[in-house]
BAFI-793627 format. One record per residue: residue number from 1; x, y, z of N, C-alpha, C in turn. Coordinates in steps of 0.02 Angstrom, whole numbers, plus 50000, padded with zeros to 5 digits. Example, Ala and Ser with C-alpha at 12.3 -4.5 7.8 and 13.67 -1.06 7.14 Angstrom:
REM BAFI-793627
SITE    k    nc1    nc2    nc3   cac1   cac2   cac3    cc1    cc2    cc3
SITE    1  50660  49716  50390  50615  49775  50390  50660  49835  50390
SITE    2  50642  49888  50354  50684  49947  50357  50645  50002  50394
REM end
This chain:
REM BAFI-793627
SITE    k    nc1    nc2    nc3   cac1   cac2   cac3    cc1    cc2    cc3
SITE    1  50042  49941  50000  50000  50000  50000  50044  50062  50000
SITE    2  50036  50106  49950  50078  50165  49945  50061  50215  49999
SITE    3  50113  50250  50022  50104  50303  50072  50093  50368  50034
SITE    4  50030  50390  50030  50013  50449  49991  50038  50514  50023
SITE    5  50065  50509  50083  50088  50569  50117  50161  50585  50104
SITE    6  50198  50538  50073  50267  50550  50053  50268  50570  49980
SITE    7  50279  50634  49967  50270  50662  49900  50336  50692  49876
SITE    8  50356  50675  49815  50416  50703  49785  50399  50735  49718
SITE    9  50422  50796  49708  50416  50829  49643  50482  50822  49606
SITE   10  50479  50795  49546  50539  50793  49503  50544  50861  49469
SITE   11  50592  50900  49490  50601  50967  49462  50582  51020  49513
SITE   12  50624  51070  49519  50612  51126  49564  50607  51191  49525
SITE   13  50576  51186  49466  50562  51245  49426  50501  51280  49452
SITE   14  50470  51322  49411  50415  51364  49435  50354  51323  49455
SITE   15  50332  51276  49413  50271  51239  49428  50283  51189  49484
SITE   16  50340  51155  49484  50354  51107  49537  50359  51141  49605
SITE   17  50393  51197  49607  50400  51234  49669  50333  51260  49694
SITE   18  50293  51288  49648  50229  51317  49667  50181  51264  49695
SITE   19  50175  51208  49659  50130  51155  49683  50157  51123  49747
SITE   20  50222  51112  49749  50252  51083  49809  50241  51127  49870
SITE   21  50247  51193  49859  50237  51240  49914  50165  51239  49940
SITE   22  50117  51232  49894  50047  51228  49914  50033  51166  49956
SITE   23  50059  51109  49934  50048  51047  49971  50086  51046  50037
SITE   24  50144  51079  50038  50184  51079  50100  50151  51120  50155
SITE   25  50101  51159  50138  50064  51197  50189  50025  51150  50235
SITE   26  50013  51089  50211  49980  51038  50253  50033  51003  50295
SITE   27  50026  51007  50359  50077  50980  50404  50080  50904  50403
SITE   28  50028  50872  50377  50028  50799  50376  50060  50770  50314
SITE   29  50083  50813  50268  50114  50789  50208  50190  50803  50210
SITE   30  50228  50755  50185  50301  50761  50182  50319  50775  50109
SITE   31  50334  50838  50092  50342  50859  50023  50415  50880  50010
SITE   32  50444  50852  49956  50513  50868  49938  50518  50883  49864
SITE   33  50564  50927  49846  50580  50941  49776  50646  50908  49760
SITE   34  50648  50867  49708  50710  50835  49685  50733  50872  49623
SITE   35  50793  50900  49626  50817  50941  49571  50890  50926  49554
SITE   36  50908  50938  49491  50978  50932  49470  51012  51000  49475
SITE   37  50975  51051  49492  51003  51119  49498  51027  51131  49569
SITE   38  51091  51125  49580  51119  51131  49647  51107  51200  49677
SITE   39  51111  51252  49636  51101  51319  49663  51030  51329  49688
SITE   40  50981  51299  49653  50912  51304  49674  50901  51268  49740
SITE   41  50928  51208  49745  50921  51169  49807  50954  51205  49865
SITE   42  51012  51235  49852  51049  51269  49906  51009  51328  49934
SITE   43  50978  51368  49890  50942  51427  49916  50877  51407  49951
SITE   44  50845  51354  49927  50784  51331  49961  50803  51304  50030
SITE   45  50857  51266  50034  50878  51236  50097  50901  51289  50147
SITE   46  50939  51338  50123  50970  51387  50169  50923  51444  50189
SITE   47  50880  51465  50141  50840  51524  50156  50766  51516  50141
SITE   48  50745  51456  50120  50675  51442  50102  50651  51489  50046
SITE   49  50696  51504  50000  50680  51544  49941  50709  51509  49879
SITE   50  50668  51503  49827  50693  51478  49763  50718  51540  49725
SITE   51  50782  51554  49734  50810  51616  49709  50806  51622  49633
SITE   52  50807  51566  49598  50806  51567  49525  50737  51580  49497
SITE   53  50685  51550  49527  50619  51553  49497  50571  51600  49534
SITE   54  50578  51605  49600  50535  51649  49640  50577  51687  49691
SITE   55  50618  51733  49669  50667  51764  49714  50637  51807  49769
SITE   56  50574  51826  49762  50543  51870  49813  50491  51834  49855
SITE   57  50488  51768  49850  50437  51729  49885  50469  51684  49937
SITE   58  50448  51691  49999  50473  51645  50051  50429  51583  50051
SITE   59  50460  51525  50044  50424  51462  50040  50408  51434  50108
SITE   60  50360  51388  50109  50342  51355  50171  50403  51319  50200
SITE   61  50414  51327  50264  50474  51300  50295  50477  51223  50294
SITE   62  50419  51192  50285  50419  51119  50284  50434  51091  50214
SITE   63  50438  51134  50163  50455  51112  50095  50530  51100  50091
SITE   64  50550  51039  50074  50621  51022  50070  50643  51017  49997
SITE   65  50708  51023  49987  50737  51016  49920  50802  50976  49925
SITE   66  50815  50935  49875  50874  50892  49876  50896  50875  49805
SITE   67  50958  50855  49799  50984  50828  49735  50993  50752  49740
SITE   68  50977  50723  49797  50988  50652  49810  50928  50610  49785
SITE   69  50939  50573  49733  50885  50533  49704  50860  50477  49749
SITE   70  50897  50460  49800  50876  50408  49846  50812  50425  49883
SITE   71  50794  50488  49882  50731  50509  49914  50671  50475  49881
SITE   72  50680  50453  49819  50625  50421  49783  50606  50353  49811
SITE   73  50651  50322  49849  50638  50255  49873  50577  50251  49919
SITE   74  50563  50306  49954  50506  50306  50000  50447  50347  49974
SITE   75  50451  50367  49912  50397  50410  49885  50336  50368  49868
SITE   76  50278  50392  49891  50215  50360  49872  50184  50394  49811
SITE   77  50198  50459  49803  50173  50498  49747  50230  50538  49718
SITE   78  50239  50534  49652  50293  50570  49618  50262  50614  49564
SITE   79  50267  50680  49574  50243  50727  49524  50300  50742  49475
SITE   80  50286  50735  49411  50337  50745  49359  50331  50816  49333
SITE   81  50378  50859  49353  50375  50930  49336  50439  50951  49301
SITE   82  50460  50911  49251  50519  50927  49211  50498  50934  49139
SITE   83  50539  50964  49095  50519  50974  49025  50498  50909  48991
SITE   84  50448  50914  48948  50419  50854  48917  50471  50814  48879
SITE   85  50518  50847  48846  50568  50811  48806  50614  50768  48849
SITE   86  50618  50782  48914  50664  50746  48958  50629  50693  48999
SITE   87  50563  50691  48999  50526  50650  49047  50542  50576  49041
SITE   88  50534  50548  48981  50539  50475  48973  50609  50450  48989
SITE   89  50660  50484  48962  50729  50463  48975  50746  50467  49049
SITE   90  50725  50520  49082  50740  50528  49153  50704  50475  49195
SITE   91  50641  50462  49178  50604  50412  49216  50635  50343  49209
SITE   92  50662  50328  49151  50695  50263  49142  50760  50260  49183
SITE   93  50793  50317  49191  50854  50319  49230  50841  50305  49304
SITE   94  50784  50328  49329  50771  50322  49401  50723  50266  49419
SITE   95  50703  50226  49371  50650  50178  49382  50666  50128  49437
SITE   96  50729  50110  49445  50748  50061  49496  50744  50090  49566
SITE   97  50741  50156  49572  50735  50188  49637  50662  50193  49660
SITE   98  50616  50184  49613  50545  50192  49628  50513  50128  49652
SITE   99  50472  50133  49703  50429  50077  49720  50381  50066  49663
SITE  100  50365  50003  49647  50322  49989  49590  50251  50015  49599
SITE  101  50231  50029  49660  50163  50054  49670  50163  50130  49680
SITE  102  50221  50163  49674  50222  50236  49679  50181  50265  49622
SITE  103  50138  50312  49638  50093  50342  49589  50129  50399  49553
SITE  104  50132  50395  49487  50164  50447  49447  50111  50496  49423
SITE  105  50123  50560  49433  50075  50612  49412  50111  50657  49362
SITE  106  50091  50653  49299  50124  50691  49246  50097  50762  49242
SITE  107  50142  50810  49248  50124  50881  49239  50148  50907  49171
SITE  108  50193  50870  49139  50222  50894  49076  50171  50890  49020
SITE  109  50177  50936  48972  50132  50939  48915  50173  50925  48851
SITE  110  50151  50876  48812  50187  50863  48750  50190  50789  48736
SITE  111  50234  50772  48688  50243  50703  48667  50308  50675  48694
SITE  112  50309  50609  48702  50369  50575  48726  50398  50531  48672
SITE  113  50410  50467  48689  50443  50421  48644  50398  50403  48585
SITE  114  50428  50399  48527  50393  50376  48466  50327  50414  48455
SITE  115  50328  50479  48469  50270  50523  48458  50208  50500  48497
SITE  116  50220  50469  48554  50165  50449  48597  50152  50502  48650
SITE  117  50090  50504  48675  50075  50545  48733  50119  50524  48791
SITE  118  50142  50571  48832  50189  50555  48886  50163  50501  48932
SITE  119  50100  50506  48952  50073  50455  48998  50073  50386  48967
SITE  120  50064  50382  48901  50068  50317  48867  50139  50290  48869
SITE  121  50188  50334  48859  50258  50313  48862  50276  50287  48932
SITE  122  50252  50323  48983  50267  50303  49051  50237  50234  49066
SITE  123  50175  50224  49045  50141  50160  49056  50177  50103  49020
SITE  124  50207  50119  48964  50241  50068  48924  50308  50049  48953
SITE  125  50343  50097  48986  50411  50085  49008  50418  50073  49083
SITE  126  50366  50089  49122  50370  50079  49194  50309  50041  49219
SITE  127  50316  50005  49274  50259  49967  49301  50212  50010  49343
SITE  128  50230  50072  49355  50192  50114  49402  50126  50138  49373
SITE  129  50076  50148  49416  50014  50179  49393  50027  50252  49376
SITE  130  49990  50278  49326  50003  50344  49298  49940  50387  49300
SITE  131  49948  50449  49322  49896  50500  49319  49922  50560  49281
SITE  132  49878  50607  49266  49898  50671  49238  49861  50726  49276
SITE  133  49894  50783  49284  49863  50840  49317  49872  50901  49271
SITE  134  49816  50926  49244  49819  50980  49195  49763  51029  49209
SITE  135  49777  51094  49202  49724  51142  49212  49748  51214  49204
SITE  136  49703  51262  49210  49719  51333  49200  49760  51360  49259
SITE  137  49826  51360  49251  49868  51372  49309  49933  51407  49290
SITE  138  49940  51469  49309  50005  51503  49307  50039  51492  49373
SITE  139  50102  51470  49370  50139  51456  49432  50142  51517  49478
SITE  140  50149  51576  49448  50153  51637  49488  50090  51647  49530
SITE  141  50033  51629  49503  49970  51635  49540  49967  51584  49597
SITE  142  49989  51523  49582  49988  51471  49634  50032  51489  49692
SITE  143  50093  51513  49678  50140  51529  49732  50115  51586  49775
SITE  144  50070  51628  49746  50040  51682  49784  49974  51661  49817
SITE  145  49963  51595  49818  49907  51565  49853  49838  51580  49822
SITE  146  49837  51595  49757  49773  51604  49723  49739  51537  49714
SITE  147  49674  51532  49726  49638  51470  49713  49647  51449  49639
SITE  148  49667  51387  49629  49685  51363  49562  49656  51293  49551
SITE  149  49631  51281  49491  49596  51218  49477  49634  51175  49426
SITE  150  49627  51110  49434  49658  51061  49388  49609  51005  49376
SITE  151  49620  50970  49321  49588  50905  49309  49639  50851  49324
SITE  152  49620  50805  49368  49661  50747  49385  49632  50687  49348
SITE  153  49674  50655  49307  49648  50602  49263  49690  50538  49269
SITE  154  49656  50482  49263  49688  50416  49260  49640  50369  49226
SITE  155  49667  50319  49193  49623  50269  49162  49581  50234  49214
SITE  156  49610  50224  49273  49574  50195  49330  49553  50252  49376
SITE  157  49490  50269  49376  49465  50326  49414  49479  50319  49489
SITE  158  49487  50256  49512  49501  50245  49583  49568  50276  49604
SITE  159  49616  50279  49557  49680  50312  49572  49669  50386  49588
SITE  160  49626  50418  49549  49610  50488  49561  49577  50497  49629
SITE  161  49532  50452  49646  49498  50458  49710  49546  50448  49769
SITE  162  49597  50407  49759  49647  50398  49811  49690  50460  49820
SITE  163  49706  50494  49764  49751  50551  49766  49715  50616  49784
SITE  164  49652  50621  49766  49615  50683  49773  49619  50714  49844
SITE  165  49617  50675  49897  49618  50705  49965  49680  50745  49982
SITE  166  49737  50735  49947  49797  50773  49965  49789  50847  49948
SITE  167  49740  50863  49907  49728  50934  49888  49680  50969  49936
SITE  168  49650  50931  49982  49605  50961  50031  49642  51013  50073
SITE  169  49607  51066  50091  49634  51118  50134  49696  51152  50105
SITE  170  49698  51155  50038  49750  51194  50004  49715  51243  49956
SITE  171  49754  51281  49919  49726  51325  49868  49716  51290  49802
SITE  172  49723  51223  49801  49717  51184  49740  49652  51145  49740
SITE  173  49616  51148  49684  49551  51115  49677  49553  51071  49615
SITE  174  49523  51012  49620  49526  50966  49563  49457  50938  49547
SITE  175  49447  50926  49481  49395  50880  49461  49430  50818  49434
SITE  176  49396  50762  49432  49430  50700  49413  49398  50670  49350
SITE  177  49439  50633  49314  49417  50605  49250  49452  50539  49237
SITE  178  49417  50495  49202  49448  50431  49180  49474  50437  49108
SITE  179  49470  50497  49079  49492  50508  49010  49563  50533  49010
SITE  180  49610  50490  49028  49680  50510  49031  49705  50534  48963
SITE  181  49689  50497  48911  49710  50516  48843  49684  50585  48824
SITE  182  49619  50596  48836  49589  50659  48817  49619  50718  48855
SITE  183  49632  50709  48919  49661  50762  48959  49731  50780  48934
SITE  184  49770  50729  48918  49837  50742  48891  49834  50778  48824
SITE  185  49789  50756  48780  49783  50787  48714  49761  50859  48720
SITE  186  49713  50873  48763  49688  50941  48769  49743  50988  48793
SITE  187  49789  50963  48835  49843  51005  48860  49893  51023  48805
SITE  188  49896  50982  48753  49939  50997  48696  49904  51043  48647
SITE  189  49842  51029  48633  49804  51068  48584  49797  51141  48606
SITE  190  49786  51153  48669  49771  51221  48692  49830  51267  48680
SITE  191  49891  51242  48682  49949  51283  48668  49952  51304  48595
SITE  192  49935  51257  48551  49936  51271  48480  49884  51324  48461
SITE  193  49824  51315  48485  49770  51361  48466  49776  51428  48502
SITE  194  49812  51430  48558  49825  51494  48591  49870  51538  48547
SITE  195  49917  51507  48512  49960  51544  48465  49916  51576  48411
SITE  196  49870  51537  48385  49825  51561  48333  49784  51621  48356
SITE  197  49755  51616  48416  49716  51671  48444  49760  51733  48451
SITE  198  49822  51724  48473  49867  51780  48481  49882  51815  48416
SITE  199  49891  51777  48362  49905  51807  48297  49847  51851  48275
SITE  200  49786  51826  48281  49727  51865  48261  49720  51927  48305
SITE  201  49731  51919  48370  49725  51976  48416  49776  52031  48401
SITE  202  49834  52011  48375  49885  52060  48359  49862  52107  48303
SITE  203  49816  52083  48261  49790  52123  48206  49727  52161  48224
SITE  204  49685  52131  48264  49621  52161  48281  49608  52152  48356
SITE  205  49615  52205  48393  49602  52202  48465  49527  52210  48476
SITE  206  49490  52159  48454  49417  52163  48454  49388  52106  48496
SITE  207  49352  52121  48550  49322  52067  48590  49275  52024  48549
SITE  208  49236  52054  48505  49190  52014  48464  49228  51963  48422
SITE  209  49279  51986  48388  49318  51942  48345  49356  51890  48386
SITE  210  49383  51912  48443  49422  51866  48486  49380  51806  48506
SITE  211  49318  51817  48525  49277  51761  48548  49246  51723  48490
SITE  212  49241  51754  48432  49222  51715  48373  49277  51664  48358
SITE  213  49340  51686  48359  49397  51642  48346  49404  51590  48402
SITE  214  49393  51612  48464  49397  51566  48520  49347  51510  48513
SITE  215  49286  51526  48494  49234  51475  48486  49250  51427  48430
SITE  216  49272  51454  48373  49291  51411  48317  49349  51365  48336
SITE  217  49399  51394  48369  49457  51353  48389  49437  51299  48439
SITE  218  49394  51317  48487  49371  51269  48536  49336  51210  48502
SITE  219  49293  51225  48453  49258  51172  48418  49305  51128  48378
SITE  220  49357  51159  48349  49406  51118  48312  49445  51074  48360
SITE  221  49464  51100  48417  49498  51060  48468  49454  51001  48489
SITE  222  49390  51014  48499  49344  50961  48518  49340  50907  48465
SITE  223  49338  50927  48402  49336  50878  48347  49397  50833  48348
SITE  224  49455  50864  48357  49518  50826  48356  49522  50779  48416
SITE  225  49504  50804  48475  49506  50763  48535  49461  50701  48528
SITE  226  49401  50711  48503  49355  50654  48493  49383  50606  48441
SITE  227  49411  50633  48388  49440  50591  48335  49495  50545  48363
SITE  228  49534  50571  48410  49588  50531  48438  49565  50484  48494
SITE  229  49501  50486  48510  49474  50440  48560  49461  50470  48628
SITE  230  49470  50537  48634  49453  50570  48697  49379  50579  48705
SITE  231  49358  50597  48765  49287  50606  48780  49268  50679  48771
SITE  232  49211  50691  48739  49190  50760  48727  49185  50800  48792
SITE  233  49161  50769  48845  49151  50806  48908  49217  50831  48937
SITE  234  49274  50802  48917  49338  50825  48941  49350  50898  48921
SITE  235  49323  50918  48864  49332  50987  48842  49297  51037  48887
SITE  236  49253  51014  48929  49215  51059  48973  49240  51055  49045
SITE  237  49297  51024  49055  49328  51021  49121  49381  51075  49128
SITE  238  49413  51078  49186  49465  51127  49197  49521  51121  49145
SITE  239  49537  51059  49126  49591  51048  49078  49572  51068  49007
SITE  240  49507  51077  48994  49484  51092  48927  49472  51167  48918
SITE  241  49410  51187  48923  49394  51257  48912  49429  51303  48962
SITE  242  49439  51278  49023  49473  51319  49073  49545  51334  49053
SITE  243  49583  51282  49036  49653  51291  49019  49661  51327  48952
SITE  244  49617  51312  48904  49620  51347  48840  49605  51421  48849
SITE  245  49555  51437  48889  49538  51507  48901  49596  51545  48932
SITE  246  49627  51515  48982  49684  51548  49015  49742  51558  48966
SITE  247  49758  51507  48928  49816  51509  48884  49805  51554  48823
SITE  248  49744  51555  48797  49731  51592  48736  49716  51666  48748
SITE  249  49691  51683  48808  49664  51750  48818  49702  51792  48869
SITE  250  49751  51764  48902  49787  51800  48954  49857  51815  48931
SITE  251  49879  51877  48939  49944  51898  48913  50003  51870  48953
SITE  252  49990  51837  49009  50044  51802  49044  50062  51736  49009
SITE  253  50020  51715  48962  50031  51652  48927  50087  51658  48876
SITE  254  50134  51612  48880  50190  51612  48834  50167  51599  48762
SITE  255  50120  51554  48752  50098  51538  48685  50056  51593  48654
SITE  256  50013  51625  48694  49977  51684  48668  50027  51739  48649
SITE  257  50077  51750  48692  50127  51801  48677  50164  51785  48614
SITE  258  50180  51722  48603  50212  51701  48541  50168  51719  48481
SITE  259  50103  51706  48487  50057  51724  48433  50055  51799  48420
SITE  260  50055  51838  48475  50055  51911  48468  50118  51935  48432
SITE  261  50175  51907  48449  50238  51927  48416  50237  51908  48342
SITE  262  50214  51848  48327  50209  51828  48257  50162  51874  48219
SITE  263  50105  51889  48250  50055  51933  48218  50081  52003  48206
SITE  264  50128  52025  48247  50157  52092  48239  50217  52091  48191
SITE  265  50233  52032  48165  50287  52029  48116  50355  52013  48143
SITE  266  50358  51987  48205  50422  51971  48236  50436  51896  48236
SITE  267  50415  51861  48184  50421  51788  48183  50494  51766  48192
SITE  268  50541  51800  48160  50611  51779  48164  50653  51826  48207
SITE  269  50621  51871  48242  50658  51920  48282  50635  51918  48355
SITE  270  50681  51906  48399  50666  51912  48470  50624  51856  48498
SITE  271  50612  51803  48461  50573  51746  48486  50621  51688  48498
SITE  272  50628  51664  48559  50673  51608  48571  50657  51548  48527
SITE  273  50708  51520  48496  50697  51463  48451  50663  51405  48486
SITE  274  50678  51396  48551  50649  51340  48588  50573  51346  48591
SITE  275  50548  51407  48602  50476  51418  48606  50443  51400  48540
SITE  276  50471  51425  48485  50444  51411  48419  50448  51336  48404
SITE  277  50505  51307  48420  50516  51236  48405  50467  51191  48440
SITE  278  50453  51204  48504  50407  51162  48542  50338  51162  48510
SITE  279  50314  51221  48491  50249  51226  48459  50247  51191  48393
SITE  280  50300  51199  48354  50302  51168  48287  50305  51092  48292
SITE  281  50344  51067  48339  50350  50994  48346  50283  50964  48364
SITE  282  50249  50993  48414  50184  50966  48435  50134  50969  48378
SITE  283  50132  51025  48342  50085  51032  48287  50101  50983  48230
SITE  284  50164  50975  48215  50184  50929  48161  50163  50857  48177
SITE  285  50173  50837  48240  50155  50769  48260  50079  50759  48254
SITE  286  50041  50807  48279  49968  50802  48276  49944  50801  48204
SITE  287  49972  50844  48161  49951  50846  48091  49967  50780  48056
SITE  288  50024  50751  48073  50042  50686  48044  49994  50632  48066
SITE  289  49976  50632  48129  49929  50583  48155  49860  50592  48124
SITE  290  49839  50653  48115  49774  50667  48084  49773  50644  48011
SITE  291  49828  50655  47976  49831  50636  47906  49827  50560  47897
SITE  292  49864  50523  47938  49865  50450  47930  49801  50418  47956
SITE  293  49764  50455  47998  49702  50428  48025  49641  50449  47984
SITE  294  49656  50483  47927  49604  50500  47878  49550  50546  47904
SITE  295  49568  50592  47949  49520  50642  47969  49514  50694  47913
SITE  296  49454  50712  47891  49447  50763  47838  49481  50828  47858
SITE  297  49514  50860  47811  49551  50922  47826  49505  50977  47850
SITE  298  49443  50974  47833  49395  51024  47858  49389  51021  47934
SITE  299  49407  50964  47963  49402  50955  48035  49458  50988  48073
SITE  300  49512  51007  48038  49568  51041  48071  49596  51096  48026
SITE  301  49551  51131  47994  49568  51184  47947  49612  51238  47979
SITE  302  49595  51260  48038  49632  51314  48070  49704  51294  48085
SITE  303  49714  51233  48108  49782  51210  48122  49823  51205  48058
SITE  304  49792  51182  48004  49827  51178  47940  49851  51247  47918
SITE  305  49809  51297  47926  49828  51365  47906  49885  51391  47950
SITE  306  49882  51376  48015  49936  51397  48060  50002  51364  48041
SITE  307  49998  51301  48021  50059  51266  48000  50091  51300  47939
SITE  308  50050  51327  47895  50077  51363  47837  50114  51426  47858
SITE  309  50091  51458  47912  50126  51517  47938  50195  51497  47963
SITE  310  50198  51443  48002  50263  51421  48028  50309  51399  47973
SITE  311  50282  51370  47920  50323  51347  47864  50343  51403  47817
SITE  312  50315  51463  47827  50331  51520  47785  50296  51519  47718
SITE  313  50241  51481  47713  50206  51474  47650  50147  51522  47643
SITE  314  50137  51565  47692  50084  51614  47688  50103  51673  47732
SITE  315  50082  51733  47713  50099  51790  47756  50044  51799  47808
SITE  316  50059  51839  47858  50015  51845  47915  49948  51876  47896
SITE  317  49949  51926  47854  49886  51958  47833  49840  51909  47798
SITE  318  49869  51867  47756  49829  51816  47721  49801  51765  47770
SITE  319  49842  51745  47818  49819  51698  47869  49760  51726  47909
SITE  320  49767  51787  47932  49714  51818  47972  49650  51824  47930
SITE  321  49657  51844  47867  49599  51851  47824  49562  51784  47816
SITE  322  49601  51730  47808  49570  51664  47802  49535  51644  47867
SITE  323  49566  51658  47923  49536  51641  47987  49468  51676  47996
SITE  324  49463  51738  47971  49402  51776  47981  49349  51760  47930
SITE  325  49368  51755  47868  49319  51755  47813  49301  51686  47785
SITE  326  49345  51638  47793  49329  51572  47764  49275  51538  47806
SITE  327  49229  51507  47772  49175  51470  47806  49186  51396  47795
SITE  328  49187  51358  47850  49204  51288  47846  49169  51249  47900
REM end
């Protein structure tokens, strides 16, 4: 029987630190951050401040940080808060340190091995049960104790019911779902379509137009999610319309900001290559999967047009005009 009170976060970046700090407010939970960044661990240990990610925030004194992977041996719950491209390789490196019944909770968004959803890769390579936690959440808001919601998903809903109580009496709220695939897909799609909304907003700062595009994009996301085997109701959970709304409409969103920069004509200027690359990789994988699964192109018209922008095959004004005027 796993000890749900021994919790380890893989990664002491912004989201791992913020969530870990919220859970550490509960005195009955033993929460630790496992990081490869020695400077981050040192400042958390010495001054209870993550100097790199939250230099002005004093963390809960019960939140611990370490670089020692042996802490995983007693972990009942492991939150995965490292970049998506690193998840599968890292989890394979530490698998022998994990108890086989330790519950893995994926926070990363994106694809893993062989263009599979990360939770699918984890299930394939490790014996551990897997969940995902996704929702409308800026780490800066969480660390400031703002009430924040997530969807907790697992193929076995009983896993969610076992984990759900650790969020009691914190600023974190969850709904639960058995649609693990759909929750993971929605977390990828919302970043892509947030870029699209940002591009249109850069040309027309119009609330009417913004929500016309938002509605169209939401419907296209729903079509794609259902096509891949997700449940339609997932789009109406925190991980769906909640996360898409936050990412597409709030200027703190990195993907919306990317869209705004592209829309203003700064596609090759001042935009970190990593940000552009992550979006392009996710979109390319999804488009390839849609093509081989014979989904009609009318079902993902907006994404196809966005792909042409990234490929340099259409200018921004033409893209925006198509988004507004084409009927499909």
